C-alpha positions, 0 to 999 in steps of 0.5 A, a space after each residue: 290495205 286500201 286507204 279510205 277517206 271519211 267526211 268529217 261529219 261522219 267521222 265525228 259521229 263515230 270517233 269511238 270506233 277508231 283505235 287511235 286518232 293521229 294528228 299529223 300537224 306540227 306541235 304548235 298546231 296540235 297545242 292550239 286545238 285538236 280532236 278530243 283524245 288525238 295523239 300528235 305525230 308530226 309529219 313536219 315539226 314546227 321549225 321544219 314546217 316553217 322552213 318548208 313553207 318559207 321556201 314554198 312562198 319564196 322559191 317554188 312549190 317544187 323545191 319546197 316539196 323536195 326539201 319537205 319530202 325527206 323530212 317527212 319520210 324520216 319523221 314518219 319512219 320515227 313515228 312507226 318505230 316509236 309508236 306503231 311497232 306494238 300495234 296489232 293487225 286489226 289496229 284502226 286509226 284515223 289520220 288527219 292534218 290541217 286540210 287532209 292533204 299531203 301531211 296526213 296523206 303521206 302518213 296514212 299511206 305508209 300505215 295502210 301500206 303496212 297493212 292497217 285499216 286507216 281512214 283519212 279525215 277528209 278536209 282535215 282539222 279545218 273540216 272538223 273545226 267547222 263541224 264543231 262550230 256548227 254543232 255548238 249552235 245546235 247542241 245546247 238547244 237539245 238539252 234540258 238544263 237545270 241551273 244552279 244559282 247562288 252568290 259567290 262562295 255559296 258552293 255551286 261548284 262543290 254541289 255540282 261535283 257531289 251531283 256528278 259523283 252521284 251519277 247526275 249529268 253535270 256540265 262543268 264549265 269552269 272545269 273545262 275552262 280552267 278558271 273559277 269564273 271571277 277576277 280571282 278565278 285564275 287557277 295557280 299553275 294552269 293556263 286557260 286553254 285557247 278559245 278553240 281548245 275550250 270549244 272542242 272540250 265543250 263540244 265533246 262534253 255536250 255530245 256525250 250527254 243522254 238527252 233523256 236526262 237533265 244536265 246541271 250547270 252553274 249559272 255562268 255569265 257569257 265568259 269564263 275567264 277570257 273564254 266566250 261561251 257559245 251564244 246558244 248555250 248562254 240563251 238555253 241556260 238563261 231560259 232554263 229552271 233554276 235552283 237557288 243554293 244558299 249559305 250563310 255569310 260566315 260559311 261562305 267566307 270560310 269556304 272561299 279561304 279554303 278554296 283559295 288557299 293560294 291567296 292566303 299563302 301569297 298575299 302579294 298575288 292576292 293584292 295584285 288581283 285586287 288591282 283589277 277592281 280599281 276601275 269599278 271600286 276606286 283606288 281608296 277602297 282597293 288600297 284599304 283592302 290591300 293594306 288589310 290583307 298585308 296586315 293579315 286580315 284576308 278574312 275581313 277583306 274576303 267578307 267585304 269583297 262579298 258584301 261590297 262587290 260580288 253580292 251586288 253584282 251577282 244579284 243584279 246580273 241574276 235579275 237581268 239574265 236568269 228570270 228562272 231565279 225569280 220563281 226557283 224550282 227549289 230553294 236549297 240551304 246548307 251549312 258548309 259541311 259535307 254532310 249538309 251538301 250531300 243532303 242538299 244534292 239528295 234533296 234536289 234529286 229526290 225533288 224530281 228535278 232530274 232525270 227530267 220527267 218531261 223528256 222522253 
């Protein structure tokens, strides 16, 4: 069956039409970033790619190709035997590598010669990446956002989860970034994705939204952990209408102790994270907080963290960056219970804030 090439813009518009997205790059390239949902069939594994690349630079392109050809052939044979033998005749994959050249071309040629309808991403991952960067500049401008604001520990992330489970459209930036958005926000046992992978996840999420309905998002800053948000998304969020979520201080402390249970169980890790605040809050205060935490008084430390650090910083940032909070679309209070949060979500939807009546 003839092998066809497809431009990146066209391929990304119909990714859902391909049965499998096959990344022919090496394992480390794939781990850095890849098309959403892609699987990795390396034409050259990392060590092989390094060896061939070294020969290409130090000896000659011809000798490098001689070295690489049998390696690629064996790898492709292994992929076909392991992954493709069960595929039906109508299987329709999209194959790509870094530039849509030899690595993906060799794999795609073998698959097409077997008889499958194979499409090759013209320009490869490089063109995909360019398309993602370009669309992240335009996609946020097409969305009608509703920003959930509230002090640290007020339950913004929990509210978004309830809204999403009830059928609302939600952009969970902290979920995409594997981070809770504060100095204590790194999730145990999970690393943040790289910037490119984060942007791929974000692009994939944004392009799936129904533009006739609102999208709920939390009031994040320009960064979530170590990851930068696209400037156009930040601008769109800051120009959007806000809902203010409020929870009493005692309930906020209890919620944070429950959500950050790993710090209650590992006081050393908690105190290690507090060190990041020394420049802002001074050694004397951080030393006192660490001493109190080691003495078993983490709840009092959390309370002081909120009133002394997080609340003043948050309120200053909100006044500067989210003018919509000065006249919120809705003021929502809850008491920390699941029933109360469900009622708050229903109230927000019933208020006519979503879907957006002004979007047709």
